[in-house]
C-alpha positions in Angstrom: 39.2 2.3 21.7 36.5 2.4 19.0 32.8 2.3 19.4 30.6 1.9 16.3 27.0 2.8 16.6 25.0 1.0 14.0 21.3 0.9 13.3 19.4 -1.9 11.6 15.7 -1.0 11.4 14.9 -0.7 15.3 17.8 -2.9 16.2 20.6 -0.6 17.3 24.1 -1.8 17.9 27.4 -0.7 19.2 30.7 -2.0 18.1 33.6 -1.6 20.6 37.2 -2.4 19.8 40.3 -1.8 21.7 42.6 0.3 19.5 45.7 1.0 21.8 48.6 0.6 19.4 46.5 -0.7 16.6 46.3 2.1 14.0 46.2 -0.2 11.1 42.9 -1.6 12.2 40.9 1.6 12.0 39.7 0.5 8.6 37.3 -2.0 10.2 34.6 0.7 10.1 34.3 -0.4 6.4 33.0 -3.7 7.6 29.8 -1.8 8.7 28.9 -0.4 5.3 25.2 -0.8 4.9 24.5 0.1 8.5 24.0 3.5 10.0 26.9 3.8 12.3 29.3 6.0 14.2 32.8 5.4 15.5 33.9 6.8 18.8 37.7 6.5 19.1 39.1 6.5 22.6 43.0 6.4 22.3 44.8 6.0 25.6 48.0 8.0 24.8 49.1 5.5 22.2 52.5 6.5 20.7 52.1 4.9 17.3 50.0 7.5 15.6 46.6 5.9 16.2 44.9 9.2 16.9 46.5 10.9 13.9 45.1 8.1 11.7 41.7 8.5 13.3 41.8 12.2 12.6 42.5 11.4 8.8 39.5 9.1 8.9 37.4 11.7 10.4 38.1 14.0 7.4 37.1 11.2 5.0 34.0 10.0 6.8 32.9 13.1 8.7 32.7 14.1 12.3 29.2 12.6 12.5 30.8 9.2 11.8 34.2 9.5 13.5 34.1 10.8 17.1 37.4 11.4 18.9 37.4 10.9 22.6 41.2 10.6 23.5 42.6 10.2 27.0 46.0 11.4 28.2 47.3 7.7 29.1 46.3 4.3 29.3 43.9 3.9 32.3 42.7 0.4 32.1 40.1 -1.6 30.3 37.2 -1.0 32.7 37.6 2.8 32.7 37.9 2.7 28.9 34.4 0.9 28.8 32.9 3.5 31.1 34.4 6.4 29.1 33.0 4.9 25.9 29.6 4.0 27.3 29.1 7.7 28.2 29.1 8.5 24.6 27.1 5.4 23.3 23.7 6.2 21.9 22.5 2.7 20.8 20.8 0.0 22.7 23.4 -2.7 22.1 27.1 -2.8 22.3 29.5 -5.0 20.4 32.9 -5.5 22.1 35.9 -7.1 20.1 39.6 -6.9 19.7 40.7 -4.3 17.0 43.8 -6.2 15.9 41.6 -8.5 13.7 41.9 -11.5 16.1 38.1 -11.3 15.9 36.7 -11.1 12.4 33.7 -8.9 11.6 32.2 -11.6 9.5 30.7 -13.1 12.7 28.7 -10.0 13.6 25.6 -11.1 11.7 25.6 -14.4 13.6 25.7 -12.5 17.0 22.8 -10.4 15.8 20.8 -13.6 14.7 21.5 -15.3 18.0 20.5 -12.2 20.1 17.3 -11.9 18.1 16.3 -15.6 18.4 16.7 -15.8 22.2 16.5 -12.1 23.4 19.7 -12.8 25.2 21.1 -10.1 27.5 24.5 -10.8 26.1 25.9 -13.1 23.4 29.5 -14.3 23.9 31.8 -15.6 21.1 33.2 -19.1 22.0 36.4 -20.8 20.9 35.4 -24.0 22.6 32.0 -25.1 21.1 30.9 -26.1 17.7 33.1 -24.8 14.8 34.9 -22.5 17.2 38.7 -22.7 17.4 42.0 -20.9 17.8 44.6 -20.2 15.0 48.2 -19.0 15.4 49.0 -20.5 18.8 51.7 -23.0 19.5 50.9 -26.2 21.4 52.1 -24.7 24.7 49.6 -21.7 24.4 46.8 -23.9 23.4 47.4 -26.3 26.3 47.5 -23.3 28.7 44.2 -21.9 27.3 42.4 -25.2 27.4 43.7 -25.8 30.9 42.7 -22.5 32.3 39.3 -22.8 30.7 38.8 -26.2 32.3 39.7 -24.9 35.7 37.5 -21.9 35.5 34.6 -24.1 34.5 35.1 -26.3 37.6 35.6 -23.5 40.0 33.2 -20.8 38.7 30.4 -22.8 36.8 29.8 -19.7 34.7 27.2 -20.9 32.4 29.3 -20.1 29.3 32.1 -22.0 27.6 34.6 -19.3 27.0 35.2 -16.9 29.8 38.3 -15.0 28.7 37.3 -14.1 25.2 36.3 -10.5 24.5 34.2 -10.9 21.4 30.6 -10.1 22.8 27.4 -8.3 22.1 25.7 -6.7 25.2 22.5 -5.0 25.7 23.7 -1.5 26.7 22.0 -1.4 30.1 23.5 -4.8 30.8 27.0 -3.8 30.0 26.6 -0.6 32.2 25.4 -2.8 35.1 28.3 -5.3 34.7 31.0 -2.7 34.3 29.8 -1.0 37.5 30.2 -4.2 39.4 33.5 -5.5 38.1 36.7 -4.7 39.8 39.2 -7.0 38.1 41.9 -6.1 35.6 43.5 -7.6 32.5 42.3 -11.0 31.4 40.3 -11.6 34.5 38.0 -8.6 33.8 36.4 -10.5 30.9 35.9 -13.5 33.2 34.3 -11.4 35.9 31.8 -9.9 33.4 30.5 -13.4 32.6 30.5 -14.5 36.3 28.6 -11.4 37.4 26.2 -11.7 34.6 25.4 -15.2 35.9 25.0 -13.8 39.4 22.6 -11.3 38.2 20.6 -13.9 36.2 21.3 -12.4 32.8 20.7 -14.7 29.9 23.8 -15.7 27.9 23.8 -16.9 24.3 27.0 -18.2 22.5 28.3 -18.1 18.9 31.2 -20.2 17.7 34.1 -18.1 16.4 37.5 -18.5 15.0 40.2 -16.6 17.0 43.2 -15.7 14.9 46.2 -14.5 17.0 47.3 -11.1 16.3 47.0 -10.4 12.7 48.8 -7.1 13.5 51.1 -6.6 16.5 52.6 -9.0 19.0 50.8 -11.3 21.4 52.5 -12.1 24.7 51.6 -14.5 27.5 54.2 -14.5 30.2 54.7 -15.6 33.8 53.2 -12.3 35.1 49.9 -12.7 33.1 49.7 -16.3 34.3 50.1 -15.3 37.9 47.5 -12.4 37.6 45.1 -14.8 36.0 45.4 -17.3 38.8 45.1 -14.6 41.5 42.0 -13.3 39.7 40.5 -16.7 39.5 40.9 -17.4 43.2 39.4 -14.1 44.0 36.4 -14.8 41.9 36.1 -18.2 43.3 36.1 -16.8 46.9 33.6 -14.0 46.1 31.0 -15.8 44.0 
């Protein structure tokens, strides 16, 4: 997992990306040229050499820019957030996929949106404005649309895209939400939005283009669908 601490005048940001088995995406730090930043790499025992690549980048950019905080094995998304937040020094945190499904070009739009409304979190949405999905077949698109419709009806979250992970949080808001969320997998992102609504945090949205797995392989099988439905029903019963 990668955390990029950036500074724009008094507006400090963090950029958080999952890096498990995504060594080719470490170059994304270059997208932050022009900002003061640091990258905290949390690698959960990935067997593909991610940590070794991070060590090479550390030699190039320096230990003040690339901080390595590896863990022995994959321990889950929520604990990775907690582990990363402990090392975060900025006031804002970006979260996005490191496989380039989320393009860094949208980062300025998130910043602009947050500044305009003072939002507690800004969420990327595939379902409003110019947002969209590329690289999915018709079956995957129908499942996604159907799942999003059901979540809107049952949970009324106040946001149009619950399962996306491209988001900008105030750091203290992220800490508060992570402490309250107990879900795993896809449902974790849903619960973050639902709990934000419960706590009356303000949510802004930015339309984004989601491109499925520029690197790596994307999978959506029966187990993932069953887990999603179980998580959805749990959230419905507890919110």
